[in-house]
N, CA, C, O and CB atoms as a CASP TS submission, in Angstrom:
PFRMAT TS
TARGET T0000
AUTHOR 0000-0000-0000
METHOD Language model
MODEL 1
PARENT N/A
ATOM      1  N   UNK     1      72.995  38.983  39.231  1.00  0.00           N
ATOM      2  CA  UNK     1      73.205  39.155  37.305  1.00  0.00           C
ATOM      3  C   UNK     1      73.114  40.870  37.252  1.00  0.00           C
ATOM      4  O   UNK     1      72.187  41.679  37.296  1.00  0.00           O
ATOM      5  CB  UNK     1      71.454  38.218  36.021  1.00  0.00           C
ATOM      6  N   UNK     2      74.687  40.967  37.125  1.00  0.00           N
ATOM      7  CA  UNK     2      75.084  42.033  36.796  1.00  0.00           C
ATOM      8  C   UNK     2      74.659  42.714  35.465  1.00  0.00           C
ATOM      9  O   UNK     2      74.732  42.045  34.434  1.00  0.00           O
ATOM     10  CB  UNK     2      76.236  41.881  36.907  1.00  0.00           C
ATOM     11  N   UNK     3      74.177  44.120  35.414  1.00  0.00           N
ATOM     12  CA  UNK     3      73.791  44.746  34.092  1.00  0.00           C
ATOM     13  C   UNK     3      74.215  45.899  34.049  1.00  0.00           C
ATOM     14  O   UNK     3      74.132  46.576  35.073  1.00  0.00           O
ATOM     15  CB  UNK     3      72.470  44.814  33.777  1.00  0.00           C
ATOM     16  N   UNK     4      74.828  46.494  32.775  1.00  0.00           N
ATOM     17  CA  UNK     4      75.559  47.423  32.449  1.00  0.00           C
ATOM     18  C   UNK     4      74.298  48.042  31.393  1.00  0.00           C
ATOM     19  O   UNK     4      73.692  47.351  30.575  1.00  0.00           O
ATOM     20  CB  UNK     4      77.110  46.928  31.890  1.00  0.00           C
ATOM     21  N   UNK     5      74.099  49.384  31.617  1.00  0.00           N
ATOM     22  CA  UNK     5      73.680  50.271  30.447  1.00  0.00           C
ATOM     23  C   UNK     5      74.749  51.062  29.846  1.00  0.00           C
ATOM     24  O   UNK     5      75.152  52.112  30.344  1.00  0.00           O
ATOM     25  CB  UNK     5      72.635  51.222  30.852  1.00  0.00           C
ATOM     26  N   UNK     6      75.275  50.467  28.600  1.00  0.00           N
ATOM     27  CA  UNK     6      76.164  51.607  28.025  1.00  0.00           C
ATOM     28  C   UNK     6      75.422  52.623  26.984  1.00  0.00           C
ATOM     29  O   UNK     6      74.568  52.274  26.169  1.00  0.00           O
ATOM     30  CB  UNK     6      77.421  50.918  27.242  1.00  0.00           C
ATOM     31  N   UNK     7      75.879  53.848  27.155  1.00  0.00           N
ATOM     32  CA  UNK     7      75.293  55.195  26.599  1.00  0.00           C
ATOM     33  C   UNK     7      75.950  55.961  26.543  1.00  0.00           C
ATOM     34  O   UNK     7      77.139  55.812  26.826  1.00  0.00           O
ATOM     35  CB  UNK     7      74.401  55.777  27.091  1.00  0.00           C
ATOM     36  N   UNK     8      75.419  57.130  26.141  1.00  0.00           N
ATOM     37  CA  UNK     8      76.349  58.519  25.536  1.00  0.00           C
ATOM     38  C   UNK     8      75.621  59.721  26.715  1.00  0.00           C
ATOM     39  O   UNK     8      74.504  59.529  27.196  1.00  0.00           O
ATOM     40  CB  UNK     8      75.893  59.041  23.314  1.00  0.00           C
ATOM     41  N   UNK     9      76.258  60.638  26.968  1.00  0.00           N
ATOM     42  CA  UNK     9      75.783  62.134  27.217  1.00  0.00           C
ATOM     43  C   UNK     9      74.718  62.265  26.166  1.00  0.00           C
ATOM     44  O   UNK     9      74.551  61.639  25.119  1.00  0.00           O
ATOM     45  CB  UNK     9      77.024  63.359  27.036  1.00  0.00           C
ATOM     46  N   UNK    10      73.982  63.333  26.770  1.00  0.00           N
ATOM     47  CA  UNK    10      72.841  63.765  26.012  1.00  0.00           C
ATOM     48  C   UNK    10      72.236  62.753  24.654  1.00  0.00           C
ATOM     49  O   UNK    10      72.190  63.005  23.450  1.00  0.00           O
ATOM     50  CB  UNK    10      73.309  65.195  25.489  1.00  0.00           C
ATOM     51  N   UNK    11      71.875  61.706  25.319  1.00  0.00           N
ATOM     52  CA  UNK    11      71.046  60.522  24.228  1.00  0.00           C
ATOM     53  C   UNK    11      69.870  60.765  24.562  1.00  0.00           C
ATOM     54  O   UNK    11      69.419  60.710  25.706  1.00  0.00           O
ATOM     55  CB  UNK    11      71.287  58.809  24.355  1.00  0.00           C
ATOM     56  N   UNK    12      69.060  61.171  23.161  1.00  0.00           N
ATOM     57  CA  UNK    12      67.313  60.790  23.431  1.00  0.00           C
ATOM     58  C   UNK    12      67.271  59.743  23.484  1.00  0.00           C
ATOM     59  O   UNK    12      66.590  59.430  24.461  1.00  0.00           O
ATOM     60  CB  UNK    12      66.189  61.093  22.500  1.00  0.00           C
ATOM     61  N   UNK    13      67.813  58.471  22.692  1.00  0.00           N
ATOM     62  CA  UNK    13      67.647  56.951  22.652  1.00  0.00           C
ATOM     63  C   UNK    13      67.781  56.649  24.259  1.00  0.00           C
ATOM     64  O   UNK    13      67.014  56.082  25.037  1.00  0.00           O
ATOM     65  CB  UNK    13      68.911  56.099  21.612  1.00  0.00           C
ATOM     66  N   UNK    14      68.897  57.178  24.416  1.00  0.00           N
ATOM     67  CA  UNK    14      69.192  56.557  26.107  1.00  0.00           C
ATOM     68  C   UNK    14      68.405  56.887  27.080  1.00  0.00           C
ATOM     69  O   UNK    14      67.960  56.133  27.945  1.00  0.00           O
ATOM     70  CB  UNK    14      70.462  56.968  26.769  1.00  0.00           C
ATOM     71  N   UNK    15      68.209  58.085  26.950  1.00  0.00           N
ATOM     72  CA  UNK    15      66.512  58.211  27.723  1.00  0.00           C
ATOM     73  C   UNK    15      65.730  57.644  27.674  1.00  0.00           C
ATOM     74  O   UNK    15      65.102  57.400  28.704  1.00  0.00           O
ATOM     75  CB  UNK    15      65.719  58.991  27.571  1.00  0.00           C
ATOM     76  N   UNK    16      65.329  57.109  26.405  1.00  0.00           N
ATOM     77  CA  UNK    16      64.117  56.525  26.290  1.00  0.00           C
ATOM     78  C   UNK    16      64.304  54.888  26.767  1.00  0.00           C
ATOM     79  O   UNK    16      63.355  54.158  27.055  1.00  0.00           O
ATOM     80  CB  UNK    16      63.599  56.755  24.747  1.00  0.00           C
ATOM     81  N   UNK    17      65.594  54.522  26.781  1.00  0.00           N
ATOM     82  CA  UNK    17      65.856  53.168  27.295  1.00  0.00           C
ATOM     83  C   UNK    17      65.789  53.167  28.474  1.00  0.00           C
ATOM     84  O   UNK    17      65.671  52.092  29.062  1.00  0.00           O
ATOM     85  CB  UNK    17      66.969  52.599  27.003  1.00  0.00           C
ATOM     86  N   UNK    18      65.839  54.237  29.092  1.00  0.00           N
ATOM     87  CA  UNK    18      66.042  54.024  30.971  1.00  0.00           C
ATOM     88  C   UNK    18      64.336  54.360  31.174  1.00  0.00           C
ATOM     89  O   UNK    18      63.821  53.856  32.172  1.00  0.00           O
ATOM     90  CB  UNK    18      67.474  55.613  32.100  1.00  0.00           C
ATOM     91  N   UNK    19      63.611  55.044  30.425  1.00  0.00           N
ATOM     92  CA  UNK    19      62.011  54.591  30.628  1.00  0.00           C
ATOM     93  C   UNK    19      61.654  53.148  30.492  1.00  0.00           C
ATOM     94  O   UNK    19      60.872  52.598  31.266  1.00  0.00           O
ATOM     95  CB  UNK    19      61.087  55.284  29.565  1.00  0.00           C
ATOM     96  N   UNK    20      62.189  52.596  29.581  1.00  0.00           N
ATOM     97  CA  UNK    20      61.397  51.086  28.973  1.00  0.00           C
ATOM     98  C   UNK    20      62.235  49.948  30.132  1.00  0.00           C
ATOM     99  O   UNK    20      61.833  48.798  30.312  1.00  0.00           O
ATOM    100  CB  UNK    20      61.919  50.606  26.738  1.00  0.00           C
ATOM    101  N   UNK    21      63.512  50.575  30.872  1.00  0.00           N
ATOM    102  CA  UNK    21      63.725  49.604  31.782  1.00  0.00           C
ATOM    103  C   UNK    21      63.249  49.564  33.054  1.00  0.00           C
ATOM    104  O   UNK    21      63.279  48.558  33.763  1.00  0.00           O
ATOM    105  CB  UNK    21      64.802  49.486  31.887  1.00  0.00           C
ATOM    106  N   UNK    22      62.677  50.939  33.461  1.00  0.00           N
ATOM    107  CA  UNK    22      61.922  51.075  34.477  1.00  0.00           C
ATOM    108  C   UNK    22      60.639  50.571  34.196  1.00  0.00           C
ATOM    109  O   UNK    22      60.142  49.806  35.023  1.00  0.00           O
ATOM    110  CB  UNK    22      61.909  52.309  34.882  1.00  0.00           C
ATOM    111  N   UNK    23      59.999  50.867  33.153  1.00  0.00           N
ATOM    112  CA  UNK    23      58.496  50.149  32.874  1.00  0.00           C
ATOM    113  C   UNK    23      58.645  48.120  33.239  1.00  0.00           C
ATOM    114  O   UNK    23      57.896  47.353  33.846  1.00  0.00           O
ATOM    115  CB  UNK    23      58.045  50.542  30.678  1.00  0.00           C
ATOM    116  N   UNK    24      59.967  47.909  32.517  1.00  0.00           N
ATOM    117  CA  UNK    24      60.296  46.470  32.734  1.00  0.00           C
ATOM    118  C   UNK    24      60.541  45.892  34.323  1.00  0.00           C
ATOM    119  O   UNK    24      60.580  44.792  34.874  1.00  0.00           O
ATOM    120  CB  UNK    24      61.609  46.240  31.904  1.00  0.00           C
ATOM    121  N   UNK    25      60.675  47.270  34.694  1.00  0.00           N
ATOM    122  CA  UNK    25      61.193  46.699  36.469  1.00  0.00           C
ATOM    123  C   UNK    25      62.469  45.759  36.207  1.00  0.00           C
ATOM    124  O   UNK    25      62.504  44.637  36.711  1.00  0.00           O
ATOM    125  CB  UNK    25      59.738  45.485  37.477  1.00  0.00           C
ATOM    126  N   UNK    26      63.487  46.229  35.429  1.00  0.00           N
ATOM    127  CA  UNK    26      64.620  45.683  35.509  1.00  0.00           C
ATOM    128  C   UNK    26      65.379  45.934  36.752  1.00  0.00           C
ATOM    129  O   UNK    26      65.315  47.115  37.092  1.00  0.00           O
ATOM    130  CB  UNK    26      65.260  46.022  34.476  1.00  0.00           C
ATOM    131  N   UNK    27      66.076  45.180  37.530  1.00  0.00           N
ATOM    132  CA  UNK    27      66.767  45.106  38.713  1.00  0.00           C
ATOM    133  C   UNK    27      67.920  46.328  38.386  1.00  0.00           C
ATOM    134  O   UNK    27      68.365  46.568  37.263  1.00  0.00           O
ATOM    135  CB  UNK    27      67.364  43.476  39.022  1.00  0.00           C
ATOM    136  N   UNK    28      68.207  46.876  39.359  1.00  0.00           N
ATOM    137  CA  UNK    28      69.520  47.704  39.356  1.00  0.00           C
ATOM    138  C   UNK    28      70.661  47.210  38.293  1.00  0.00           C
ATOM    139  O   UNK    28      70.971  46.055  38.001  1.00  0.00           O
ATOM    140  CB  UNK    28      70.162  47.630  40.857  1.00  0.00           C
ATOM    141  N   UNK    29      71.163  48.386  37.828  1.00  0.00           N
ATOM    142  CA  UNK    29      72.046  48.276  36.644  1.00  0.00           C
ATOM    143  C   UNK    29      72.874  49.459  36.831  1.00  0.00           C
ATOM    144  O   UNK    29      72.575  50.519  37.380  1.00  0.00           O
ATOM    145  CB  UNK    29      71.295  48.242  35.208  1.00  0.00           C
ATOM    146  N   UNK    30      74.140  49.045  36.197  1.00  0.00           N
ATOM    147  CA  UNK    30      75.504  50.471  36.450  1.00  0.00           C
ATOM    148  C   UNK    30      75.064  51.053  35.056  1.00  0.00           C
ATOM    149  O   UNK    30      74.527  50.388  34.170  1.00  0.00           O
ATOM    150  CB  UNK    30      77.762  49.923  36.519  1.00  0.00           C
ATOM    151  N   UNK    31      75.399  52.519  34.984  1.00  0.00           N
ATOM    152  CA  UNK    31      75.204  53.361  33.700  1.00  0.00           C
ATOM    153  C   UNK    31      76.943  53.409  33.184  1.00  0.00           C
ATOM    154  O   UNK    31      77.730  53.816  34.038  1.00  0.00           O
ATOM    155  CB  UNK    31      74.369  55.173  34.109  1.00  0.00           C
ATOM    156  N   UNK    32      77.340  53.123  32.227  1.00  0.00           N
ATOM    157  CA  UNK    32      78.673  53.263  31.431  1.00  0.00           C
ATOM    158  C   UNK    32      78.496  54.267  30.398  1.00  0.00           C
ATOM    159  O   UNK    32      77.853  53.937  29.402  1.00  0.00           O
ATOM    160  CB  UNK    32      79.144  51.916  30.742  1.00  0.00           C
ATOM    161  N   UNK    33      79.029  55.598  30.491  1.00  0.00           N
ATOM    162  CA  UNK    33      78.998  56.383  29.226  1.00  0.00           C
ATOM    163  C   UNK    33      80.224  55.908  28.463  1.00  0.00           C
ATOM    164  O   UNK    33      81.236  55.400  28.946  1.00  0.00           O
ATOM    165  CB  UNK    33      79.016  58.003  29.473  1.00  0.00           C
ATOM    166  N   UNK    34      79.985  56.134  27.324  1.00  0.00           N
ATOM    167  CA  UNK    34      81.253  55.634  26.263  1.00  0.00           C
ATOM    168  C   UNK    34      82.045  56.452  25.376  1.00  0.00           C
ATOM    169  O   UNK    34      82.853  56.184  24.487  1.00  0.00           O
ATOM    170  CB  UNK    34      80.781  54.742  25.305  1.00  0.00           C
ATOM    171  N   UNK    35      81.437  57.886  26.029  1.00  0.00           N
ATOM    172  CA  UNK    35      82.125  59.199  25.377  1.00  0.00           C
ATOM    173  C   UNK    35      83.503  59.357  25.313  1.00  0.00           C
ATOM    174  O   UNK    35      84.033  59.844  24.315  1.00  0.00           O
ATOM    175  CB  UNK    35      81.759  60.358  26.032  1.00  0.00           C
ATOM    176  N   UNK    36      84.234  58.931  26.441  1.00  0.00           N
ATOM    177  CA  UNK    36      85.373  59.367  26.940  1.00  0.00           C
ATOM    178  C   UNK    36      86.140  57.996  27.103  1.00  0.00           C
ATOM    179  O   UNK    36      86.852  57.738  28.073  1.00  0.00           O
ATOM    180  CB  UNK    36      85.164  60.241  28.241  1.00  0.00           C
ATOM    181  N   UNK    37      85.923  57.192  26.095  1.00  0.00           N
ATOM    182  CA  UNK    37      86.676  55.813  26.342  1.00  0.00           C
ATOM    183  C   UNK    37      86.996  55.238  24.711  1.00  0.00           C
ATOM    184  O   UNK    37      86.157  54.634  24.043  1.00  0.00           O
ATOM    185  CB  UNK    37      85.539  54.578  27.359  1.00  0.00           C
ATOM    186  N   UNK    38      88.002  55.477  24.376  1.00  0.00           N
ATOM    187  CA  UNK    38      88.070  55.192  22.562  1.00  0.00           C
ATOM    188  C   UNK    38      87.502  53.631  22.438  1.00  0.00           C
ATOM    189  O   UNK    38      86.606  53.416  21.622  1.00  0.00           O
ATOM    190  CB  UNK    38      90.046  55.270  21.754  1.00  0.00           C
ATOM    191  N   UNK    39      87.964  52.672  23.154  1.00  0.00           N
ATOM    192  CA  UNK    39      87.515  51.131  22.840  1.00  0.00           C
ATOM    193  C   UNK    39      86.210  51.043  23.313  1.00  0.00           C
ATOM    194  O   UNK    39      85.816  49.944  22.925  1.00  0.00           O
ATOM    195  CB  UNK    39      88.406  49.941  23.553  1.00  0.00           C
ATOM    196  N   UNK    40      85.246  51.637  23.990  1.00  0.00           N
ATOM    197  CA  UNK    40      83.877  51.518  24.327  1.00  0.00           C
ATOM    198  C   UNK    40      83.528  52.401  23.001  1.00  0.00           C
ATOM    199  O   UNK    40      82.474  52.027  22.486  1.00  0.00           O
ATOM    200  CB  UNK    40      83.371  52.100  25.965  1.00  0.00           C
ATOM    201  N   UNK    41      84.121  53.416  22.369  1.00  0.00           N
ATOM    202  CA  UNK    41      83.430  54.068  21.406  1.00  0.00           C
ATOM    203  C   UNK    41      83.367  52.874  20.193  1.00  0.00           C
ATOM    204  O   UNK    41      82.401  52.357  19.631  1.00  0.00           O
ATOM    205  CB  UNK    41      84.202  55.538  21.010  1.00  0.00           C
ATOM    206  N   UNK    42      84.598  52.704  20.069  1.00  0.00           N
ATOM    207  CA  UNK    42      84.663  51.568  18.781  1.00  0.00           C
ATOM    208  C   UNK    42      83.905  50.578  18.709  1.00  0.00           C
ATOM    209  O   UNK    42      83.437  50.058  17.696  1.00  0.00           O
ATOM    210  CB  UNK    42      85.806  50.885  18.628  1.00  0.00           C
ATOM    211  N   UNK    43      83.707  50.175  20.254  1.00  0.00           N
ATOM    212  CA  UNK    43      82.553  48.831  20.226  1.00  0.00           C
ATOM    213  C   UNK    43      81.158  49.258  20.206  1.00  0.00           C
ATOM    214  O   UNK    43      80.377  48.545  19.575  1.00  0.00           O
ATOM    215  CB  UNK    43      82.630  47.829  21.600  1.00  0.00           C
ATOM    216  N   UNK    44      80.707  50.314  20.798  1.00  0.00           N
ATOM    217  CA  UNK    44      79.066  50.829  21.155  1.00  0.00           C
ATOM    218  C   UNK    44      78.885  51.916  20.139  1.00  0.00           C
ATOM    219  O   UNK    44      77.785  52.325  19.767  1.00  0.00           O
ATOM    220  CB  UNK    44      78.762  51.543  22.892  1.00  0.00           C
ATOM    221  N   UNK    45      79.852  52.280  19.788  1.00  0.00           N
ATOM    222  CA  UNK    45      79.371  53.508  19.112  1.00  0.00           C
ATOM    223  C   UNK    45      78.509  54.132  18.442  1.00  0.00           C
ATOM    224  O   UNK    45      78.296  55.338  18.563  1.00  0.00           O
ATOM    225  CB  UNK    45      79.797  53.717  18.649  1.00  0.00           C
ATOM    226  N   UNK    46      77.840  53.262  17.551  1.00  0.00           N
ATOM    227  CA  UNK    46      76.506  53.464  16.774  1.00  0.00           C
ATOM    228  C   UNK    46      75.700  52.484  17.552  1.00  0.00           C
ATOM    229  O   UNK    46      74.646  52.742  16.972  1.00  0.00           O
ATOM    230  CB  UNK    46      76.537  53.141  15.056  1.00  0.00           C
ATOM    231  N   UNK    47      75.442  51.779  18.206  1.00  0.00           N
ATOM    232  CA  UNK    47      74.934  50.813  18.837  1.00  0.00           C
ATOM    233  C   UNK    47      73.983  51.277  20.123  1.00  0.00           C
ATOM    234  O   UNK    47      72.905  50.740  20.380  1.00  0.00           O
ATOM    235  CB  UNK    47      76.055  49.984  19.174  1.00  0.00           C
ATOM    236  N   UNK    48      74.505  52.244  20.798  1.00  0.00           N
ATOM    237  CA  UNK    48      73.559  52.887  22.270  1.00  0.00           C
ATOM    238  C   UNK    48      72.608  53.231  21.787  1.00  0.00           C
ATOM    239  O   UNK    48      72.509  53.824  20.713  1.00  0.00           O
ATOM    240  CB  UNK    48      74.011  54.149  23.199  1.00  0.00           C
ATOM    241  N   UNK    49      71.589  52.846  22.653  1.00  0.00           N
ATOM    242  CA  UNK    49      72.127  52.309  24.070  1.00  0.00           C
ATOM    243  C   UNK    49      72.113  50.467  24.196  1.00  0.00           C
ATOM    244  O   UNK    49      71.332  49.631  23.743  1.00  0.00           O
ATOM    245  CB  UNK    49      70.958  53.050  25.389  1.00  0.00           C
ATOM    246  N   UNK    50      72.886  50.397  24.709  1.00  0.00           N
ATOM    247  CA  UNK    50      73.102  48.542  24.847  1.00  0.00           C
ATOM    248  C   UNK    50      72.991  48.294  26.384  1.00  0.00           C
ATOM    249  O   UNK    50      73.476  49.032  27.242  1.00  0.00           O
ATOM    250  CB  UNK    50      74.926  47.825  24.246  1.00  0.00           C
ATOM    251  N   UNK    51      72.325  47.218  26.597  1.00  0.00           N
ATOM    252  CA  UNK    51      72.004  46.703  28.157  1.00  0.00           C
ATOM    253  C   UNK    51      72.979  45.136  27.839  1.00  0.00           C
ATOM    254  O   UNK    51      72.751  44.470  26.829  1.00  0.00           O
ATOM    255  CB  UNK    51      69.774  46.431  28.630  1.00  0.00           C
ATOM    256  N   UNK    52      73.937  44.770  28.758  1.00  0.00           N
ATOM    257  CA  UNK    52      74.342  44.258  28.682  1.00  0.00           C
ATOM    258  C   UNK    52      74.537  43.353  30.027  1.00  0.00           C
ATOM    259  O   UNK    52      74.848  43.886  31.092  1.00  0.00           O
ATOM    260  CB  UNK    52      74.909  44.782  28.066  1.00  0.00           C
ATOM    261  N   UNK    53      74.359  42.128  29.918  1.00  0.00           N
ATOM    262  CA  UNK    53      74.544  40.898  31.154  1.00  0.00           C
ATOM    263  C   UNK    53      76.148  40.750  31.261  1.00  0.00           C
ATOM    264  O   UNK    53      76.781  40.289  30.311  1.00  0.00           O
ATOM    265  CB  UNK    53      73.750  39.136  30.665  1.00  0.00           C
ATOM    266  N   UNK    54      76.758  41.143  32.412  1.00  0.00           N
ATOM    267  CA  UNK    54      77.981  41.044  32.147  1.00  0.00           C
ATOM    268  C   UNK    54      78.776  39.546  32.131  1.00  0.00           C
ATOM    269  O   UNK    54      79.694  39.161  31.407  1.00  0.00           O
ATOM    270  CB  UNK    54      78.476  41.909  33.028  1.00  0.00           C
ATOM    271  N   UNK    55      77.955  38.769  33.368  1.00  0.00           N
ATOM    272  CA  UNK    55      78.510  37.477  33.715  1.00  0.00           C
ATOM    273  C   UNK    55      78.409  36.523  32.095  1.00  0.00           C
ATOM    274  O   UNK    55      79.375  35.790  31.886  1.00  0.00           O
ATOM    275  CB  UNK    55      77.468  36.755  35.175  1.00  0.00           C
ATOM    276  N   UNK    56      77.555  36.536  31.270  1.00  0.00           N
ATOM    277  CA  UNK    56      77.429  35.887  30.076  1.00  0.00           C
ATOM    278  C   UNK    56      77.915  36.619  28.833  1.00  0.00           C
ATOM    279  O   UNK    56      78.259  35.983  27.837  1.00  0.00           O
ATOM    280  CB  UNK    56      76.117  35.552  29.941  1.00  0.00           C
ATOM    281  N   UNK    57      77.948  38.043  28.882  1.00  0.00           N
ATOM    282  CA  UNK    57      78.259  39.055  27.822  1.00  0.00           C
ATOM    283  C   UNK    57      77.185  38.846  26.773  1.00  0.00           C
ATOM    284  O   UNK    57      77.500  39.045  25.599  1.00  0.00           O
ATOM    285  CB  UNK    57      79.764  38.889  27.191  1.00  0.00           C
ATOM    286  N   UNK    58      75.536  38.340  27.169  1.00  0.00           N
ATOM    287  CA  UNK    58      74.832  38.535  26.249  1.00  0.00           C
ATOM    288  C   UNK    58      74.271  40.384  26.458  1.00  0.00           C
ATOM    289  O   UNK    58      74.168  41.119  27.440  1.00  0.00           O
ATOM    290  CB  UNK    58      73.721  37.260  26.308  1.00  0.00           C
ATOM    291  N   UNK    59      74.008  40.565  24.911  1.00  0.00           N
ATOM    292  CA  UNK    59      73.585  42.448  24.984  1.00  0.00           C
ATOM    293  C   UNK    59      72.517  42.404  24.375  1.00  0.00           C
ATOM    294  O   UNK    59      72.446  41.620  23.428  1.00  0.00           O
ATOM    295  CB  UNK    59      74.590  43.736  24.171  1.00  0.00           C
ATOM    296  N   UNK    60      71.575  43.071  24.656  1.00  0.00           N
ATOM    297  CA  UNK    60      70.174  43.943  24.025  1.00  0.00           C
ATOM    298  C   UNK    60      70.517  45.188  23.617  1.00  0.00           C
ATOM    299  O   UNK    60      70.698  46.034  24.493  1.00  0.00           O
ATOM    300  CB  UNK    60      68.942  44.224  25.078  1.00  0.00           C
ATOM    301  N   UNK    61      70.658  45.516  22.365  1.00  0.00           N
ATOM    302  CA  UNK    61      70.793  46.462  21.692  1.00  0.00           C
ATOM    303  C   UNK    61      69.640  47.217  21.412  1.00  0.00           C
ATOM    304  O   UNK    61      68.619  46.529  21.419  1.00  0.00           O
ATOM    305  CB  UNK    61      71.352  46.117  20.766  1.00  0.00           C
ATOM    306  N   UNK    62      69.467  48.455  21.158  1.00  0.00           N
ATOM    307  CA  UNK    62      68.165  48.977  21.230  1.00  0.00           C
ATOM    308  C   UNK    62      68.217  49.356  19.602  1.00  0.00           C
ATOM    309  O   UNK    62      69.179  49.834  19.001  1.00  0.00           O
ATOM    310  CB  UNK    62      67.909  50.301  22.453  1.00  0.00           C
ATOM    311  N   UNK    63      66.820  48.981  19.027  1.00  0.00           N
ATOM    312  CA  UNK    63      65.864  49.365  19.681  1.00  0.00           C
ATOM    313  C   UNK    63      65.041  48.110  20.619  1.00  0.00           C
ATOM    314  O   UNK    63      64.836  47.039  20.048  1.00  0.00           O
ATOM    315  CB  UNK    63      65.078  50.053  18.664  1.00  0.00           C
ATOM    316  N   UNK    64      64.563  48.298  22.136  1.00  0.00           N
ATOM    317  CA  UNK    64      64.105  47.394  22.649  1.00  0.00           C
ATOM    318  C   UNK    64      62.892  48.115  23.507  1.00  0.00           C
ATOM    319  O   UNK    64      62.980  49.294  23.848  1.00  0.00           O
ATOM    320  CB  UNK    64      65.169  46.625  23.309  1.00  0.00           C
ATOM    321  N   UNK    65      61.844  47.357  23.796  1.00  0.00           N
ATOM    322  CA  UNK    65      60.627  47.409  24.367  1.00  0.00           C
ATOM    323  C   UNK    65      60.565  46.849  25.902  1.00  0.00           C
ATOM    324  O   UNK    65      61.413  46.098  26.381  1.00  0.00           O
ATOM    325  CB  UNK    65      59.736  46.674  23.463  1.00  0.00           C
ATOM    326  N   UNK    66      59.599  47.265  26.480  1.00  0.00           N
ATOM    327  CA  UNK    66      59.573  46.260  27.950  1.00  0.00           C
ATOM    328  C   UNK    66      59.504  44.685  28.315  1.00  0.00           C
ATOM    329  O   UNK    66      59.953  44.117  29.311  1.00  0.00           O
ATOM    330  CB  UNK    66      58.461  46.594  28.604  1.00  0.00           C
ATOM    331  N   UNK    67      58.645  44.033  26.959  1.00  0.00           N
ATOM    332  CA  UNK    67      58.498  43.029  26.973  1.00  0.00           C
ATOM    333  C   UNK    67      60.039  42.303  26.656  1.00  0.00           C
ATOM    334  O   UNK    67      60.450  41.374  27.352  1.00  0.00           O
ATOM    335  CB  UNK    67      57.390  42.865  26.189  1.00  0.00           C
ATOM    336  N   UNK    68      60.682  42.769  25.706  1.00  0.00           N
ATOM    337  CA  UNK    68      62.471  42.450  25.161  1.00  0.00           C
ATOM    338  C   UNK    68      62.867  42.289  26.335  1.00  0.00           C
ATOM    339  O   UNK    68      63.103  41.135  26.693  1.00  0.00           O
ATOM    340  CB  UNK    68      63.543  43.706  24.311  1.00  0.00           C
ATOM    341  N   UNK    69      63.061  43.435  27.310  1.00  0.00           N
ATOM    342  CA  UNK    69      63.675  43.467  28.306  1.00  0.00           C
ATOM    343  C   UNK    69      63.445  42.382  29.308  1.00  0.00           C
ATOM    344  O   UNK    69      64.306  41.749  29.919  1.00  0.00           O
ATOM    345  CB  UNK    69      63.499  44.562  28.713  1.00  0.00           C
ATOM    346  N   UNK    70      61.745  42.234  29.399  1.00  0.00           N
ATOM    347  CA  UNK    70      61.849  41.009  30.499  1.00  0.00           C
ATOM    348  C   UNK    70      62.073  39.183  29.791  1.00  0.00           C
ATOM    349  O   UNK    70      61.936  38.111  30.379  1.00  0.00           O
ATOM    350  CB  UNK    70      60.111  41.114  31.458  1.00  0.00           C
ATOM    351  N   UNK    71      62.382  39.417  28.620  1.00  0.00           N
ATOM    352  CA  UNK    71      62.454  38.460  27.958  1.00  0.00           C
ATOM    353  C   UNK    71      64.261  38.041  28.085  1.00  0.00           C
ATOM    354  O   UNK    71      64.646  36.931  28.450  1.00  0.00           O
ATOM    355  CB  UNK    71      61.751  38.844  26.524  1.00  0.00           C
ATOM    356  N   UNK    72      65.096  39.068  27.740  1.00  0.00           N
ATOM    357  CA  UNK    72      66.595  38.942  28.074  1.00  0.00           C
ATOM    358  C   UNK    72      66.722  38.678  29.317  1.00  0.00           C
ATOM    359  O   UNK    72      67.431  37.720  29.625  1.00  0.00           O
ATOM    360  CB  UNK    72      67.417  40.074  27.812  1.00  0.00           C
ATOM    361  N   UNK    73      66.006  39.535  30.447  1.00  0.00           N
ATOM    362  CA  UNK    73      66.488  38.982  32.117  1.00  0.00           C
ATOM    363  C   UNK    73      65.903  37.713  32.448  1.00  0.00           C
ATOM    364  O   UNK    73      66.237  37.095  33.459  1.00  0.00           O
ATOM    365  CB  UNK    73      65.951  40.017  33.431  1.00  0.00           C
ATOM    366  N   UNK    74      64.878  37.226  31.479  1.00  0.00           N
ATOM    367  CA  UNK    74      64.589  35.664  31.774  1.00  0.00           C
ATOM    368  C   UNK    74      65.077  34.786  31.464  1.00  0.00           C
ATOM    369  O   UNK    74      64.754  33.729  32.005  1.00  0.00           O
ATOM    370  CB  UNK    74      63.727  35.220  31.518  1.00  0.00           C
ATOM    371  N   UNK    75      66.356  34.803  30.176  1.00  0.00           N
ATOM    372  CA  UNK    75      67.110  33.845  29.917  1.00  0.00           C
ATOM    373  C   UNK    75      68.399  33.867  30.428  1.00  0.00           C
ATOM    374  O   UNK    75      69.172  32.938  30.194  1.00  0.00           O
ATOM    375  CB  UNK    75      67.124  33.707  28.764  1.00  0.00           C
TER
END
């Protein structure tokens, strides 16, 4: 499973998402900051943080809690 967390610099919600991912014991994931990428900004601008499973393209957008993360990872 290849996970990416799309986020912004200085993003309070992104910091909260990192805490939730730790609580859910999510496997290792890449962090991708969208601030300097016009395509990512257009795609995720108002939705960050977003956890994406790269192989399937499934996404879990904020707000989410540890239970939601575990369900997302289990499917």
